[in-house]
N, C-alpha and C positions, 0 to 999 in steps of 0.2 A: 788441528789435533796432530801429536807427534808421529814422525816415520818409523815404524818399525823395523829394527835392523836386526838379522842372526849373524852371529862372527864365525866365520869357519879356518880354520889354519890348524895346522897340526904341531905348530910351536905355541905354547902356552904362554911366554912372554910375548910373542907377536898378538895373541888375542889382548892379553892385559894392556899392552901399549895401545891398541887400537880402542878397546872399552874407555882407556883415561883420556885419549884425545875426545871420543865422541862425547863424555860425560859433562862436558862443560857445553853442548849444544841442547838450549830447551827445547828444540824443535826435534830432535833425536833421540829416540829409544832402543837400547840394545835389550831384546829378547830372550835370546839364548847365544849358546854356545856350542860349537861343534868340533872335534879335532879331526874328521876327515869326510869325505864325500858321502859314505854309507849313512854314519850319523848324522849328516846335515838333512836325509830324506826326512827321517823321522821326526827331527827335529823341525821342518818345514810343515809338515803335515800337520806338525803339533799346534806351533804358535802364530801360522799363516801370518809372517813376516811380508813387509811389505817392498824391502830388499834384502838381500843376502850378498855378504862381502866374503869373497872368497878365496882363498889359496887354489893356485890351478895346481901344481906338483905335491900331493899328498897320500898317503898311503893307501891302500885298500880300495880305494875310487879316487880317482883324480878329477878336480874340479870341472876338466870339460866335458866328460860323461855325468858327472852329478849336475851339471848346468841343464843337459837335455832330460833328464831325469826328472828333477825338481818343474822343470817348466811343462814337462808332459802331464805332471797331478795338480801342478798350481801355475796355470800361465799367466796370471797376472802379477807375481810376485819378480820383480826384477834382480837379475843376476848381475854383480858389478866384481870381476874379477881381479885378483891383488895376483903379481909375479916381481922376481927380481930379474925374468929374461924378455927380451924384447925380439925374439927370433920371428920371423916374417910369417915362418908355418904355423906358428902357437897360438901368435895374435890371431891368424886367420882360421883356425879350430876352432877359437873358444866365439869368436865372433858368430860362424856359423852356426854354434851348437845354441845361440838365441841369447846370448851375452847382450848386455844395455852398455857397453863401455869396455875400459881397460886402464886399470891405474898402476903404475909404477910402485913397489915398496918404498923406494927413495922419494914419495913425494911429501912436497910442503904439506902439513896436515890440515891446514885451510884449504888446500886443494882437494885433499880426499873427501872434506867435509861438503865442499862445493860437487862433489862429482856424486857424492849419495843424494843430494838435494835435486841436481840435474836426473838423474835417472830414476828418483822417485814419480816424478810426475812426467816419465815418457819419453825424457828426450836420452839421446845417445852422449857418453862424456869418454874422450880419450885423452890420456895422459899426452901432452906435447911428444915425447921421445918417441912414441908409437904411433903417432897421427901421420907420419909420411909411409912408414909401412903400410898400413890401411889405404892411403891413396895410392899409394905403387901397386897394392894387390887387387883394387875394386875399381879406381877410375881408370888406371891405364889398362886394368886387365892383364896382368902378368899371370903367366899359370900355376896355379898352384898344386892340382891334381896329377904330379909326374907319378911315371909308374914306379913301383917300390915305397913310397911314402905311405905313413899312417892314413893319409886321408882316405885311402882305397878300402880300408877294413871298417867293418859293421861294428857298431856301438857293444854288440856281446864281444867281437873277436879283441877290441881296445880294452876291455874290462879283463878280458882274461890274460890278453899280452901283459898288461899292468901285472896282475897276480904272479905269471910266469916271471917277470923280472925282479920283481920282490921274491922270488924264491919259495913261493908257496907251494908246497906239492898237489899233485893234480887231485888225487882223494880230497884234501881239504878245498880247493877251487869249487870241484862238484859239489860238494858238501853246501858251500858258502854260496852258490847260486842254483842250487838245489837240482842241477841236472847229473847225469850219469858219469863216471868216469871217462867212458869211451866217447860222449860228447865231447868233453874238454877234450883227449887227444885228437879228434876230429878237428876241431877249429884249429890245433896248435898247427895240425897241419897246413890248416888253409892259411894259416897268417905265417907261416914260413913261407908259403908257395906264393903269394903275394906279396912280400915283401923282400923275394930272391935271397933267402938264408937259409943255413941249414943249420943251425945249432943254436943254444940259449944265449951263449955269450953275445952274439949279432941279433938276435929280438931283443937284448937287454940294452945295447946300444941304440936301436931305435927307439925304444921308450923312452928311455934318458933324452935321448936328442928332441924327441916331439914333447918333453915335458909332461908326460902321463906318468913319470915316478923320479925320481933323484938320486943319486950318490950316495946321499945321507939313509934314505930309505932303504 
């Protein structure tokens, strides 16, 4: 039985490239594509894939928080993140969210295929470039929850931080998340307090540094 895959990336060319690579594998079937984390939630609910191959830095809802949301609704689905970045904090956050591995976007195509097969049967796969970071963080117990880091924020606070960093207006955020503008403002104040900043520019820097959004977005 083929491994059912959903591709999630905000770049259409990247999705086409991934689909092309996987098309030659008889035991892998791409059952859908999404361009951001929020669309991925709906697609996973509809298609029930075995593996979600997902970018981390995406507009609207990033791959880290999308991972948490997907796994809360579909715990048997495996999440395999893709990224160009090997920041220790970013790798730690996506694994803590429940991802089954981490693959670099410049990985060899066969390495990607092997990663999919590994996580589909319940194993963890890490690109060699990030394996040392994981060892450093988890085996040597390096502290990752430093004061003023994104890891101190709740899931909802990270979601709002991303939208603020992407320039979304308070009323639009409130409508998108089905809360009041006053609630969004309260979250904004709490986020600033936790991160030790006092302006949106600094909030945006934190969001980009943590991989919640990007300069492109």
